[in-house]
Phi, psi and omega in degrees: 000125180282131176242137181237140180228123178264153175206167174106355179287174179164192178260128181219150178282155175306137184092350181279182183229152172218153175234114179269145177235149176224116178250154184235160174209166176087007180210121187273329182272171184287129176290158177281247180289137168236137190220159170248131172237164175217154179220115176275158182302126178080006181238165179282155177292139180228151180282151177246311183197153181227142176229136177255161180294339180275004179100000177292142181223136171233136179222141181302134186303321187289347180239002191297335179272356185236332184250147177223130176260142175221161186209141173225104184056244184255027172241136181227145180235157173228109176272122183240118180245164178048049184296145182239156178306329180291348177277354179299124183182170168267128184257130183242142171261141181221156181212156174222155186275331184202184179093170182291160176297135185212150175253008181274119183301328182293343181274355183255115181275342185244131184223147168274179180274348177096162175224135186277132173242123179236123179248111185202148176275000000 
């Protein structure tokens, strides 16, 4: 069973930066897609970015100039710069073992518990 643990969230002022990390355990071989999703209070979960082991990257258009996903084997990071209040959400790491690259949350069977990011003055 793949287990994912996120870290790095917190309270930051608008314009600030955070770096989220997601570490995995319970699986020795390389995972397929690893992704970041976020869910703001009262809103649906949305994808933020996806990374494949081959170097493929997908990033949500609205954050592509501010967020960067990186990956080393089964660890993935999300560097978030120029944070805005609208980025406030709980950020989740997700993974899948196989299949095509996807931004659909329903395609990811493994999830972490999330880390809260709050952007406020």
